[in-house]
Each structure stands twice: as C-alpha cells, then as structure tokens.
C-alpha positions as CSV (number, residue, x, y, z in Angstrom):
1,M,0.0,0.0,0.0
2,A,2.9,2.4,0.8
3,F,4.3,1.7,-2.7
4,M,0.9,2.6,-4.3
5,D,0.7,5.8,-2.2
6,D,4.2,6.9,-3.2
7,T,3.4,6.1,-6.9
8,A,0.2,8.1,-6.7
9,A,2.0,11.0,-5.1
10,A,4.7,10.9,-7.8
11,G,2.0,10.8,-10.5
12,S,0.2,13.8,-9.0
13,D,3.5,15.8,-8.8
14,N,4.1,15.0,-12.4
15,A,0.6,16.1,-13.4
16,I,1.0,19.4,-11.5
17,E,4.3,20.0,-13.3
18,R,2.6,19.4,-16.7
19,A,-0.2,21.8,-15.8
20,E,2.2,24.4,-14.7
21,R,4.3,24.1,-17.9
22,I,1.1,24.6,-19.9
23,R,0.2,27.7,-17.9
24,E,3.7,29.1,-18.2
25,A,3.7,28.6,-22.0
26,M,0.7,30.9,-22.5
27,P,1.6,33.6,-25.0
28,K,2.2,37.1,-23.5
29,N,-0.9,38.5,-25.1
30,G,-3.0,35.5,-24.3
31,L,-5.1,33.7,-26.8
32,F,-8.6,35.2,-26.1
33,A,-9.1,38.7,-24.9
34,G,-9.9,38.7,-21.2
35,K,-10.8,35.0,-21.2
36,S,-9.4,32.3,-19.0
37,W,-10.1,28.6,-18.5
38,R,-9.1,25.7,-16.2
39,I,-5.8,24.0,-17.1
40,S,-5.7,20.3,-17.2
41,P,-2.4,18.3,-17.3
42,D,-3.9,15.8,-19.8
43,P,-5.6,15.9,-23.2
44,F,-9.1,14.5,-23.6
45,P,-9.0,10.8,-24.5
46,I,-10.9,9.4,-27.5
47,D,-10.8,5.8,-28.6
48,R,-9.6,4.8,-32.1
49,K,-13.0,3.7,-33.3
50,T,-14.5,7.1,-32.5
51,V,-11.5,8.9,-34.0
52,K,-12.1,7.0,-37.2
53,Q,-15.8,8.1,-37.2
54,L,-14.7,11.7,-36.7
55,E,-12.2,11.5,-39.5
56,Q,-15.0,10.3,-41.8
57,M,-17.4,13.0,-40.6
58,G,-15.3,15.8,-42.3
59,P,-15.8,14.8,-45.9
60,M,-19.5,14.0,-45.2
61,L,-20.1,17.5,-43.7
62,W,-18.3,19.1,-46.7
63,K,-20.7,17.2,-49.0
64,F,-23.5,18.5,-46.9
65,Q,-22.4,22.1,-47.3
66,Q,-22.0,21.6,-51.0
67,A,-25.5,20.1,-51.3
68,S,-26.9,22.9,-49.2
69,D,-25.3,25.5,-51.4
70,L,-26.7,23.8,-54.6
71,I,-30.2,23.5,-53.1
72,Y,-30.2,27.2,-52.4
73,R,-28.9,28.2,-55.8
74,R,-31.5,25.9,-57.5
75,S,-34.2,27.5,-55.4
76,R,-33.1,30.9,-56.6
77,K,-33.1,29.8,-60.2
78,G,-36.5,28.1,-60.0
79,S,-35.6,24.4,-60.3
80,L,-36.5,23.9,-56.6
81,P,-39.3,25.6,-54.7
82,S,-38.9,29.3,-53.9
83,W,-39.8,28.9,-50.3
84,I,-36.3,27.5,-49.6
85,S,-34.4,30.6,-50.7
86,D,-37.2,32.8,-49.2
87,Y,-36.4,31.3,-45.8
88,L,-32.6,31.8,-46.2
89,D,-32.8,35.3,-47.7
90,R,-34.8,36.9,-44.9
91,G,-33.2,39.9,-43.4
92,K,-30.2,40.0,-45.8
93,P,-29.3,42.9,-48.1
94,Q,-29.9,42.3,-51.8
95,W,-26.4,43.4,-52.9
96,L,-24.9,40.7,-50.7
97,L,-27.2,38.0,-52.1
98,D,-26.4,39.1,-55.7
99,A,-22.6,39.4,-55.1
100,A,-22.6,35.9,-53.6
101,L,-24.0,34.4,-56.9
102,Q,-21.2,35.8,-59.1
103,T,-19.7,33.2,-61.4
104,D,-16.2,33.0,-60.0
105,V,-17.4,32.0,-56.5
106,I,-20.5,30.1,-57.6
107,E,-19.4,26.7,-56.3
108,D,-17.2,27.9,-53.4
109,T,-18.0,26.6,-49.9
110,P,-16.2,27.3,-46.6
111,S,-12.8,25.7,-46.4
112,V,-12.8,25.4,-42.6
113,I,-15.6,23.2,-41.3
114,R,-16.2,22.9,-37.6
115,P,-19.2,21.2,-36.1
116,D,-20.1,21.6,-32.5
117,L,-20.5,18.0,-31.2
118,I,-22.2,17.2,-27.9
119,L,-20.8,13.9,-26.6
120,T,-23.9,11.9,-25.7
121,E,-24.5,8.4,-24.4
122,D,-25.4,7.3,-28.0
123,G,-22.6,9.1,-29.8
124,F,-22.7,12.7,-31.0
125,A,-25.3,15.4,-31.6
126,I,-24.4,18.3,-33.9
127,T,-25.8,21.5,-32.5
128,E,-24.2,23.8,-35.0
129,L,-22.0,23.7,-38.1
130,D,-19.8,26.8,-38.0
131,S,-18.4,28.3,-41.2
132,V,-16.4,31.1,-39.4
133,P,-15.2,29.3,-36.4
134,G,-13.0,30.7,-33.6
135,G,-10.5,28.5,-31.8
136,I,-8.2,27.7,-34.8
137,G,-5.2,29.3,-33.2
138,L,-6.2,28.1,-29.7
139,T,-6.5,24.5,-30.9
140,A,-3.1,24.7,-32.7
141,W,-1.5,26.1,-29.5
142,L,-3.0,23.4,-27.3
143,G,-1.9,20.7,-29.7
144,E,1.7,21.9,-29.8
145,N,2.0,22.4,-26.0
146,Y,0.2,19.3,-24.8
147,A,2.3,17.2,-27.2
148,A,5.4,18.8,-25.6
149,V,4.4,18.0,-22.0
150,N,2.8,14.6,-22.8
151,P,5.4,13.1,-25.2
152,D,3.6,9.7,-25.0
153,A,0.2,11.1,-25.9
154,D,-1.1,10.6,-29.5
155,I,-2.5,14.1,-30.0
156,I,-5.0,14.1,-32.8
157,G,-3.5,16.2,-35.6
158,G,0.0,16.0,-34.0
159,T,1.9,19.1,-33.0
160,D,1.2,20.9,-36.2
161,G,-2.0,19.5,-37.8
162,M,-3.9,22.7,-37.3
163,L,-1.1,24.8,-38.8
164,R,-0.6,22.7,-41.9
165,G,-4.3,22.3,-42.3
166,F,-5.0,26.0,-42.2
167,E,-2.2,26.7,-44.7
168,S,-3.5,24.0,-47.1
169,I,-6.8,25.8,-47.8
170,F,-5.1,28.6,-49.7
171,E,-3.8,28.7,-53.2
172,S,-1.2,31.3,-52.3
173,D,1.2,31.8,-49.4
174,K,0.2,35.5,-49.2
175,V,-2.9,35.8,-47.0
176,D,-4.6,38.6,-45.0
177,I,-6.6,37.4,-42.0
178,A,-9.3,40.1,-41.8
179,I,-10.8,40.4,-38.3
180,S,-13.6,42.8,-37.4
181,E,-14.0,44.6,-34.1
182,E,-17.0,42.3,-33.4
183,S,-14.6,39.3,-33.5
184,A,-11.7,41.1,-31.7
185,D,-11.7,38.5,-28.9
186,Y,-10.1,36.1,-31.3
187,R,-7.4,38.5,-32.6
188,S,-4.7,37.2,-30.3
189,E,-5.1,33.6,-31.2
190,M,-5.0,34.4,-34.9
191,E,-1.9,36.6,-34.5
192,W,-0.2,33.7,-32.7
193,L,-1.3,31.4,-35.6
194,A,-0.1,33.8,-38.3
195,D,3.4,34.0,-36.7
196,K,3.6,30.2,-36.8
197,L,2.5,29.7,-40.4
198,N,4.8,29.3,-43.4
199,G,4.5,32.1,-45.9
200,D,3.2,35.7,-45.6
201,F,0.2,35.6,-43.3
202,A,-0.9,38.9,-41.7
203,V,-3.7,39.8,-39.3
204,K,-5.5,43.0,-40.4
205,A,-8.5,45.0,-39.3
206,A,-11.5,44.3,-41.5
207,E,-12.9,47.8,-40.9
208,N,-10.2,49.4,-43.2
209,L,-8.9,46.4,-45.1
210,E,-6.9,47.3,-48.2
211,F,-7.1,44.3,-50.5
212,S,-5.6,43.3,-53.9
213,D,-5.8,40.4,-56.3
214,E,-2.2,39.4,-55.3
215,R,-3.3,38.4,-51.8
216,E,-6.0,36.0,-50.6
217,V,-8.3,37.0,-47.7
218,Y,-9.4,34.8,-44.8
219,R,-12.7,36.3,-43.6
220,F,-12.8,36.2,-39.9
221,F,-16.0,38.2,-39.4
222,E,-19.7,37.3,-39.6
223,L,-21.7,38.7,-42.5
224,F,-24.2,40.5,-40.2
225,D,-21.3,42.8,-39.4
226,L,-21.0,44.2,-42.9
227,P,-22.6,47.6,-42.3
228,N,-19.7,48.3,-39.9
229,L,-17.1,47.4,-42.4
230,S,-16.4,50.1,-45.0
231,G,-15.0,48.7,-48.3
232,I,-16.1,45.1,-47.7
233,E,-18.9,45.5,-50.2
234,K,-16.2,46.2,-52.8
235,L,-14.2,43.2,-51.6
236,A,-17.3,41.0,-52.0
237,A,-17.7,42.1,-55.7
238,S,-13.9,41.9,-56.5
239,N,-11.8,39.1,-57.9
240,T,-9.9,38.7,-54.7
241,K,-10.0,35.1,-53.4
242,V,-11.9,35.1,-50.1
243,T,-12.6,32.2,-47.8
244,P,-15.1,31.5,-46.4
245,P,-17.1,33.0,-49.4
246,F,-19.7,35.7,-49.0
247,K,-22.6,33.3,-48.9
248,P,-24.9,34.2,-46.0
249,W,-27.2,31.3,-46.6
250,L,-24.4,28.9,-45.6
251,E,-24.2,30.5,-42.2
252,E,-27.8,29.6,-41.2
253,K,-28.6,27.0,-38.6
254,M,-31.9,26.2,-40.3
255,W,-30.2,23.8,-42.6
256,A,-30.6,21.1,-39.9
257,A,-34.4,21.7,-40.3
258,L,-34.3,21.8,-44.1
259,L,-32.5,18.4,-43.9
260,R,-35.7,16.8,-42.5
261,M,-38.3,18.4,-44.8
262,R,-40.1,15.8,-46.7
263,P,-40.2,17.7,-50.1
264,L,-36.4,17.8,-50.1
265,R,-35.7,14.2,-49.1
266,D,-34.8,12.9,-52.6
267,T,-32.8,16.1,-53.4
268,W,-30.7,15.5,-50.3
269,R,-30.2,11.9,-51.1
270,M,-28.8,12.7,-54.5
271,G,-26.6,15.5,-53.1
272,V,-24.9,13.6,-50.2
273,R,-25.6,10.0,-51.1
274,D,-28.2,7.8,-49.3
275,A,-25.9,6.4,-46.6
276,N,-24.6,9.9,-45.7
277,F,-28.2,11.2,-45.7
278,H,-29.2,8.8,-43.0
279,R,-26.0,9.4,-41.0
280,L,-26.7,13.1,-41.1
281,L,-30.2,12.5,-39.8
282,D,-28.7,10.6,-36.9
283,L,-26.2,13.4,-36.1
284,F,-28.4,16.5,-36.4
285,P,-31.1,16.8,-33.7
286,W,-34.7,17.2,-34.9
287,S,-35.0,20.9,-35.8
288,W,-37.8,23.1,-37.1
289,V,-37.9,26.6,-38.7
290,V,-40.2,28.7,-36.5
291,D,-42.5,29.7,-39.3
292,P,-45.9,31.2,-38.1
293,A,-47.6,30.2,-41.3
294,E,-51.0,28.6,-40.7
295,L,-51.3,24.9,-41.3
296,P,-54.3,23.1,-42.9
297,H,-56.7,21.9,-40.3
298,H,-55.7,18.3,-40.9
299,A,-51.9,18.9,-40.5
300,V,-49.5,19.1,-37.6
301,L,-45.8,19.9,-37.2
302,P,-43.9,16.6,-37.4
303,K,-42.9,15.0,-34.1
304,L,-44.2,18.1,-32.1
305,E,-47.8,17.1,-33.0
306,I,-49.0,20.7,-32.8
307,Q,-50.6,23.0,-35.4
308,S,-48.9,26.2,-34.4
309,F,-45.6,27.1,-32.8
310,A,-47.6,29.3,-30.4
311,E,-48.8,26.0,-28.7
312,L,-45.2,25.5,-27.5
313,K,-46.0,28.0,-24.8
314,D,-48.3,25.5,-23.1
315,F,-45.7,22.7,-23.0
316,S,-44.9,21.4,-19.6
317,K,-41.3,21.5,-18.3
318,T,-40.9,17.8,-19.1
319,E,-42.0,18.4,-22.7
320,R,-39.6,21.3,-23.1
321,E,-36.4,19.4,-23.9
322,L,-36.1,22.0,-26.6
323,V,-33.8,24.9,-27.6
324,L,-34.7,28.1,-29.4
325,K,-32.0,30.1,-31.2
326,V,-31.6,32.6,-34.0
327,S,-30.8,30.9,-37.2
328,G,-28.2,33.3,-38.5
329,F,-27.3,36.8,-39.8
330,S,-27.7,38.4,-36.5
331,E,-25.4,39.7,-33.7
332,L,-27.3,37.3,-31.5
333,A,-26.5,34.2,-33.6
334,W,-23.1,33.4,-32.1
335,G,-21.8,32.8,-28.6
336,S,-25.1,31.4,-27.4
337,R,-26.5,34.9,-27.1
338,S,-30.0,34.0,-28.4
339,V,-30.2,30.5,-26.9
340,T,-33.2,29.7,-24.7
341,I,-33.4,26.2,-23.2
342,G,-36.9,25.1,-22.5
343,Q,-36.2,23.0,-19.4
344,D,-34.0,25.8,-17.9
345,S,-36.7,28.5,-18.2
346,S,-39.8,29.3,-16.3
347,Q,-43.2,29.0,-18.0
348,S,-43.3,32.8,-18.6
349,E,-39.7,33.0,-19.8
350,W,-40.3,30.2,-22.2
351,G,-43.5,31.8,-23.4
352,E,-41.7,35.1,-24.1
353,A,-39.0,33.3,-26.0
354,V,-41.6,31.6,-28.2
355,D,-43.4,34.8,-28.9
356,N,-40.1,36.5,-29.8
357,A,-39.1,33.7,-32.1
358,I,-42.5,33.9,-33.9
359,S,-42.5,37.7,-34.2
360,S,-38.9,37.6,-35.6
361,F,-39.6,35.4,-38.5
362,E,-39.8,38.1,-41.2
363,T,-36.3,39.5,-40.4
364,S,-34.4,37.0,-38.2
365,P,-35.9,33.5,-38.3
366,F,-35.5,31.3,-35.3
367,V,-34.8,27.5,-35.2
368,L,-36.3,25.2,-32.6
369,Q,-34.1,22.2,-31.9
370,E,-34.3,19.1,-29.7
371,F,-32.1,19.4,-26.6
372,H,-29.5,16.5,-26.3
373,R,-28.0,16.2,-22.9
374,G,-24.3,15.4,-22.8
375,K,-23.0,12.2,-21.2
376,I,-21.2,12.5,-17.8
377,V,-17.4,12.3,-17.9
378,H,-14.6,13.0,-15.4
379,H,-11.5,14.9,-16.2
380,T,-8.6,16.2,-14.1
381,W,-7.6,19.8,-13.8
382,H,-5.0,21.8,-11.7
383,N,-6.6,24.1,-9.1
384,P,-4.1,26.9,-8.6
385,E,-5.8,27.9,-5.3
386,S,-5.4,24.5,-3.7
387,G,-2.3,23.6,-5.7
388,K,-3.8,20.2,-6.2
389,I,-5.0,18.1,-9.1
390,E,-8.8,17.8,-8.9
391,T,-11.4,15.8,-10.9
392,M,-14.4,17.5,-12.4
393,E,-17.7,15.8,-13.2
394,A,-18.4,17.3,-16.6
395,R,-20.1,17.2,-20.0
396,V,-18.1,17.7,-23.2
397,R,-18.4,19.6,-26.4
398,L,-16.0,18.4,-29.1
399,C,-15.0,20.7,-32.0
400,P,-13.1,18.9,-34.7
401,Y,-11.5,21.2,-37.3
402,Y,-11.7,20.0,-40.9
403,F,-9.7,21.7,-43.7
404,A,-10.6,21.5,-47.4
405,E,-7.1,21.2,-48.8
406,V,-6.4,22.7,-52.2
407,G,-4.7,20.1,-54.5
408,K,-4.1,19.3,-58.1
409,R,-7.0,16.9,-58.2
410,G,-9.5,19.2,-56.4
411,K,-10.1,19.5,-52.7
412,S,-9.7,16.8,-50.1
413,V,-11.0,17.2,-46.5
414,K,-8.7,16.4,-43.6
415,L,-9.0,16.6,-39.8
416,G,-6.5,19.0,-38.3
417,G,-7.2,18.7,-34.6
418,I,-10.0,18.5,-32.0
419,L,-10.8,21.0,-29.2
420,A,-12.6,19.6,-26.2
421,T,-14.5,22.0,-24.0
422,I,-15.2,20.2,-20.8
423,C,-17.9,22.0,-18.7
424,P,-19.2,21.4,-15.2
425,S,-22.0,18.9,-15.4
426,D,-24.6,21.3,-14.1
427,K,-24.1,23.6,-17.1
428,K,-26.8,23.3,-19.8
429,I,-25.0,25.3,-22.5
430,L,-21.5,23.9,-23.3
431,H,-19.1,26.5,-24.4
432,G,-15.9,28.3,-23.4
433,M,-16.2,29.7,-19.8
434,S,-13.9,30.4,-16.9
435,D,-14.8,27.2,-15.1
436,A,-14.5,25.0,-18.2
437,I,-11.4,23.0,-19.1
438,L,-10.1,23.4,-22.7
439,V,-7.7,20.7,-24.0
440,P,-6.8,19.0,-27.3
441,C,-7.9,15.4,-27.9
442,A,-5.7,12.4,-28.0
443,V,-6.1,8.8,-29.3
444,V,-6.3,6.1,-26.7
445,D,-6.6,2.3,-27.2
C-alpha cells in the first residue's frame, strides 16, 4: 500500500508539473481577450473507433455544405421551390445575395468546417455547423504544447496538424486574415497562428482592409457585421479570393431543419448519397424553422404534434427538452446569445422566448431544436488555489476542425485537430467559460 501511495503522489506531482508548464507557455498577449479557462495536465481521450468516425465525418459534412449551397442556388433559379431561398434570404441585403452568386465563387463553400458536437450516451449530436469558427489558433497552440508536456500522448493532428491544415486551404502563401472589431476577442489567437505559419500571413482589421488580387483573404467576421465594415462591399464584388465565401445562406442554422423536410428528401439523397443522408439525420437533432404560417386543419408539425408554434408556450417542463435560437445573420446568432433552453426556463420566460421567435420570422428566423444532454465524464484539472490536481464531473463539447485542402485533383478534407470544451455537469450550454477545461484530444486504445 505504501508503494501505491508513493506512486500516486509521484503521478500527482508529475501532473502538477505538466499543468504548470502549460500555464507558463501561455503567449504574453494571451489567446482570447480577457478570457481564461481551467488548465488540465492531460488531453481528452478518444478511442480509435471514435476517431475513425470523426475523420469520416469531415468529408461528409463538406458534401452536406456543397449540397446545401446547390439547393439554395437551385431554389433561386427556380428548379426547386422558392420557399427554400425565401427562408434563407430573410433579413439580408440584396447586394450581398447578388454578389454571392457571381460566377467566380458560384461553387465555393467554406474551407474550414467545424461542427459543435455534444458527446452523448449514444454518440454525437451536432448542435451547429460553424463556417467562421473561432479556436483555430487556440487548438493549434493546445496541440503543440500538450504534445510537448505529454510526449507519449497521441495528440489528434499531432503538433502541427492545425497549422498545416490552415495553410492548405489557400492557393497562395500571401494571405490577409481580416478580423472585425466584433470578432476582436479572437485576434490574439489568430496573431499567434499567423506567426507560426509558413508564408506571408498577416492579421488585419476588417474595418479598413486594403485588398488586392495578389493576396488572398481569410474572412474572420460574420456577414451580419458588414454595415460596420467600410469597403467590404467592394471586396465581395472583387476578384480577390476570399474564404469563407460571401454566402450568407451557408451561415444559417436552419439547414438542420431543411434536412428533415419531406419535399427535399430525394434532393438531399442525391446531393450527399443515401448512406450519408441517414447518417446526417442521426447526427443532427430534430429541428424546425419557427414559421408562423397557418397549417391546414388536418396537418401538424412533425414530431411536435401541434398545429402552431404558439402551442409551444403550453408545453410542460418535461415536454420542453427543446432549444430556441436565431438561425443566423444576427449579432445574437453566435456565442449562445440568443439561446433559450426550455427546461431551464420558467413558463413565462419560455412563453416570451416563443413569442419573440414567432415575431422575428420576417427578419431573423429562429430555429427550434431538440435538446440533447451530454453524457457525464470525469477529467482532471489543476486548481491553482489549492495547488492540487482535482477531478471535475463534466459534460463535453467536441469541436473537430476540418480543412478542405487545395490540391491538383481538387479538394480533399482532412481533420487537423479536435478541441474539447469540458464544462461542469450542471451547465446546460456547453461553451468556453472560466470554469471549463479546454484541451486538445488524443487517441487512446
């Protein structure tokens, strides 16, 4: 027993040392403005079978985005019903929609694909597919430093998978990373990233960006922010290569709802292949566009079994395993700003959220989504106040970063790394917070 105690103590000391080395390696300017998180000595473990599933998920989600883009464009041209593009165009300026359909970007889709995956008892649930994701620099930094302090760990993506993945999405080695003031929290991580990349990568303010055809642009700002960015309208209409493209319809959460709409079933099957279609249905929670249009007397909303979204207000707490959130093109559409969780709200709060979602349909449509609770896990972290390694009961959001690599034979999609956000188990919304643990993921047998 004494031997076991000594070994445990040695292991604890080693874990403390690893955590302190991670903390000391933090860049002088930090990685997120004013943000902190709990430091763990260890990456988050994922078994090989699950890693294989995650690797296969990237090409499938890229196909999903390509199919989504084609469905929208066909709707605009009239070969698919107009209600599709009508949903996706709401609240958006006409010049942006027209510029996005110019011929030289007509088939472009985002080159960085990041789903938000809730780790559940049954696998994964995709709560969102982010086309302008934060955390690229952070995940690269975590991969590099956790590999350094855990030399035996098989970090997914290795020490530089995120760096090489980000480089691979560009045709040129001259790239401006345009960050708006709205996205300024992420400036430090992207400056760290730019310094680590091969080639001429520069972080610039999107508000006064001077662009040219000689340099590509990585767009690190949401399209709802365009009124604050002078000159970006000219960039959207120029020949400068921009990724992600100026396609606001691809930044909508309602695609999860459109995936389940019966009139589009055969179109989806053709666009993503039948096996992928059923896999996507398993991954995306049931979702609905909160459309206040009156239904025929003999019809109900699928699975909800109600005729009007207003009836949601009468749902009991046990029936409200649901989430309301803005679909996109809004300052409230990121960072969980518009999210209302039914079970976490009082009856009156839920009723107000439902009324707001219904009344916002004309300008900022909302999405209703099934709430999937994350499975309970346990992960260690270093508490600087006690000086000890502690274990947190938690739920996990995984963010794999996929990069559409430019090659001679077209694009191939590869996994660059995975960020795990490990939140206390009593938190309903799983995102970066001061009492969460942020770590890269590693393969375990």
